[in-house]
C-alpha positions as CSV (number, residue, x, y, z in Angstrom):
1,M,-143.0,49.0,102.4
2,S,-142.8,46.6,105.3
3,M,-139.5,46.7,107.4
4,P,-137.4,43.4,107.5
5,A,-137.5,41.4,110.5
6,N,-134.9,42.3,113.1
7,Q,-132.7,39.7,115.0
8,A,-134.9,40.2,118.0
9,N,-137.9,38.5,116.2
10,G,-136.4,37.0,113.0
11,P,-133.7,34.5,111.8
12,Q,-130.2,35.4,112.6
13,V,-128.2,36.6,109.2
14,V,-124.9,35.0,108.6
15,I,-123.0,35.9,105.3
16,L,-120.9,33.7,103.3
17,E,-118.2,35.8,101.3
18,G,-115.5,35.0,98.9
19,S,-114.1,35.6,95.5
20,I,-115.6,34.9,92.3
21,G,-114.6,30.7,91.9
22,A,-114.1,30.5,95.5
23,G,-117.0,27.6,95.8
24,K,-119.5,29.5,97.7
25,S,-122.7,28.3,96.0
26,T,-121.5,24.7,96.3
27,F,-120.5,25.3,100.0
28,L,-123.9,27.0,100.4
29,E,-125.8,23.7,99.2
30,L,-123.7,21.7,101.5
31,L,-124.6,23.9,104.6
32,E,-128.2,23.6,103.7
33,K,-127.9,19.9,103.3
34,H,-126.2,19.0,106.7
35,L,-127.2,22.1,108.9
36,A,-130.5,23.6,110.0
37,V,-130.3,26.8,107.9
38,Q,-132.2,28.6,105.2
39,A,-129.8,29.3,102.1
40,V,-130.0,32.0,100.2
41,Q,-128.0,32.1,96.7
42,E,-127.3,35.2,95.3
43,P,-129.6,36.6,92.4
44,L,-127.4,35.4,89.5
45,K,-130.4,34.6,87.0
46,Q,-131.9,38.2,87.8
47,W,-128.8,39.7,86.6
48,Q,-128.5,37.4,83.6
49,D,-132.2,38.3,82.5
50,V,-133.2,42.0,83.1
51,G,-135.8,42.8,80.4
52,G,-134.4,40.3,78.3
53,G,-130.7,41.6,78.5
54,N,-127.8,40.0,80.4
55,L,-126.5,42.9,82.7
56,L,-123.8,40.7,84.0
57,D,-122.5,39.9,80.7
58,N,-122.7,43.7,79.8
59,F,-120.8,44.6,82.9
60,Y,-117.9,42.2,82.2
61,K,-117.5,43.0,78.2
62,D,-117.8,46.8,78.9
63,P,-117.2,48.1,82.3
64,S,-116.8,51.5,81.6
65,R,-120.1,51.7,80.3
66,W,-122.1,49.3,82.8
67,A,-120.3,49.4,86.0
68,Y,-122.3,51.8,87.8
69,T,-125.5,50.4,86.5
70,F,-124.7,46.8,87.1
71,Q,-123.0,47.3,90.9
72,S,-126.3,49.6,91.8
73,Y,-128.7,46.8,90.6
74,A,-126.6,43.8,92.3
75,F,-126.9,45.0,95.6
76,I,-130.4,46.2,95.2
77,S,-131.6,42.8,93.9
78,R,-129.5,41.3,96.5
79,I,-131.5,42.9,99.3
80,F,-134.8,42.0,97.9
81,E,-133.8,38.4,97.4
82,Q,-133.0,38.4,100.9
83,R,-136.3,39.8,102.2
84,E,-138.3,37.6,99.9
85,N,-136.7,34.5,101.3
86,L,-137.3,35.9,104.8
87,K,-140.9,35.6,104.4
88,T,-140.8,31.6,104.1
89,C,-137.9,31.1,106.9
90,I,-138.6,28.9,109.5
91,D,-134.8,28.2,110.4
92,K,-133.0,30.2,113.3
93,F,-130.3,31.2,110.5
94,Q,-130.4,32.5,107.3
95,I,-127.2,32.1,105.2
96,L,-126.6,34.6,102.3
97,E,-124.3,33.9,99.4
98,R,-122.3,37.2,99.5
99,S,-123.7,40.5,100.7
100,V,-124.1,44.2,100.2
101,Y,-120.8,44.7,101.9
102,S,-118.9,42.9,99.3
103,D,-120.6,44.5,96.8
104,R,-119.7,48.1,98.4
105,Y,-115.9,47.3,99.6
106,C,-114.8,44.8,96.7
107,F,-116.6,45.0,93.7
108,A,-117.9,48.8,93.4
109,K,-114.9,49.9,95.4
110,N,-112.5,47.9,92.7
111,C,-114.6,49.6,89.7
112,H,-113.9,53.0,91.3
113,E,-110.4,52.7,91.7
114,N,-110.0,50.9,88.1
115,G,-111.5,54.2,86.7
116,V,-114.5,52.4,85.3
117,M,-116.7,54.2,87.7
118,S,-116.7,58.1,87.9
119,E,-116.3,60.0,90.9
120,L,-119.9,61.0,90.5
121,E,-121.2,57.5,90.1
122,W,-119.2,56.5,92.9
123,S,-120.9,59.2,95.2
124,L,-124.4,58.3,93.8
125,Y,-123.7,54.8,94.5
126,K,-122.3,55.4,98.0
127,D,-125.6,57.4,98.8
128,L,-127.9,55.0,97.4
129,F,-126.1,52.2,99.1
130,A,-126.4,53.8,102.5
131,W,-130.2,54.3,102.2
132,F,-130.9,50.9,101.2
133,V,-128.5,49.2,103.7
134,D,-129.9,51.3,106.7
135,E,-133.4,51.1,105.7
136,L,-133.8,47.4,104.4
137,T,-131.4,45.1,105.6
138,V,-130.9,42.9,108.7
139,F,-127.2,43.5,110.2
140,P,-125.2,40.1,110.0
141,A,-124.4,38.1,113.2
142,A,-121.5,36.8,111.4
143,F,-119.5,36.2,108.2
144,I,-118.0,33.0,106.9
145,Y,-115.1,34.0,104.5
146,L,-113.9,31.2,102.1
147,Q,-110.6,32.4,101.8
148,T,-109.1,30.9,98.4
149,S,-106.0,32.0,96.3
150,P,-106.5,34.0,92.9
151,E,-105.0,31.2,91.1
152,V,-107.1,28.6,92.4
153,C,-110.3,30.8,91.7
154,Y,-109.0,31.3,88.3
155,E,-109.1,27.5,87.6
156,R,-112.2,26.9,89.0
157,V,-113.7,29.8,87.0
158,S,-112.1,28.3,83.9
159,R,-113.4,24.8,84.9
160,R,-117.0,25.6,85.2
161,S,-117.2,27.8,81.9
162,R,-119.9,30.2,82.8
163,S,-120.5,32.1,79.5
164,E,-120.3,35.8,81.2
165,E,-116.8,34.9,82.7
166,S,-114.9,34.0,79.5
167,V,-113.0,37.4,79.9
168,V,-112.5,37.3,83.8
169,A,-108.6,37.4,83.7
170,L,-106.1,36.5,86.6
171,E,-105.3,39.9,87.2
172,Y,-108.8,40.8,87.9
173,L,-109.3,37.9,90.4
174,K,-106.1,39.1,92.3
175,Q,-107.6,42.6,92.6
176,I,-110.9,41.2,94.0
177,H,-108.9,38.8,96.4
178,G,-107.1,41.8,97.6
179,R,-110.3,43.8,98.2
180,H,-111.9,40.9,100.1
181,E,-108.7,40.8,102.2
182,E,-108.8,44.4,103.0
183,W,-112.2,44.7,104.5
184,I,-113.1,41.4,105.9
185,V,-109.9,40.2,107.1
186,N,-108.0,43.5,107.8
187,K,-111.0,45.7,108.3
188,I,-109.7,48.4,106.4
189,G,-112.2,51.3,105.6
190,V,-115.2,49.6,107.3
191,S,-117.1,51.0,110.0
192,E,-116.5,50.1,113.5
193,K,-119.8,48.4,113.9
194,L,-119.0,46.1,110.7
195,A,-115.4,45.6,112.0
196,K,-116.7,43.9,115.2
197,V,-118.7,41.4,113.5
198,P,-117.4,37.9,114.0
199,T,-115.6,36.3,111.1
200,L,-114.9,32.7,110.3
201,V,-112.0,32.3,107.7
202,L,-111.8,29.0,106.1
203,N,-109.2,28.2,103.6
204,V,-110.7,26.4,100.6
205,D,-107.7,26.0,98.3
206,K,-108.1,22.3,98.8
207,D,-111.2,21.0,97.1
208,F,-114.0,20.2,99.6
209,E,-116.4,19.1,97.2
210,S,-114.5,15.8,96.5
211,D,-113.3,15.4,99.8
212,P,-116.1,14.3,102.3
213,V,-114.0,14.5,105.2
214,F,-112.6,18.0,104.8
215,A,-116.2,19.0,103.8
216,R,-117.4,17.7,107.2
217,E,-114.7,19.6,109.1
218,L,-115.7,22.9,107.3
219,C,-119.2,22.1,108.3
220,E,-118.5,21.3,111.9
221,K,-116.7,24.6,112.2
222,V,-119.7,26.5,111.0
223,A,-122.2,24.7,113.2
224,K,-119.9,25.9,116.1
225,L,-119.9,29.4,114.7
226,L,-123.9,29.0,115.0
227,R,-124.0,27.4,118.3
228,D,-121.8,30.4,119.6
229,I,-124.2,33.0,118.2
230,G,-127.1,31.1,119.8
231,N,-125.4,31.0,123.0
232,K,-124.4,34.6,122.9
233,N,-128.4,35.7,122.1
234,S,-129.5,33.5,124.8
235,E,-127.2,35.1,127.5
């Protein structure tokens, strides 16, 4: 198995993070339209069709049974999605929708602390995660965090009516929001190396999709982040 391109001879990897319903997919499309970047959506369709079964739906409906299976498959499929896109990337930046880090520090951790992932499963997950991440991922140059209140996320999730998300409750979104704030804003429980990764926090409680002026402001902030990364690498 070939190793991924490193930051010296491949694109810089920037990761777009945010809670469920924050607007990540829409924002990623916006960035791809206005900036010279390769946008990589998270592998949702793979999760919805694993050998004919909907793993995402199984997880939401019966987390005690499917948490370990789904969370493990989620970060592994995410790694391979990024690697496949890397083969055709001609841009200086690759922007990923979510990452193995939010898988680990938000969703899997939340499963464990809610008791739907056992101590044994949590230990197995962390061992598997550590190996895959160390061996097969490119370390991020920066994070972009779409900071959105749980209430706004709940309204957006309800509006888009994705079938698997019909059971997603406001309380769950509050938990996921809290996990994001812990690791990406407050850097709680993360490695020193990961804590040093620059993070651009964008509050998007306001709807950028229907506000072109606000959308342009957000794109300009991301463009500045990418310029700063490029300048730092040329020093």
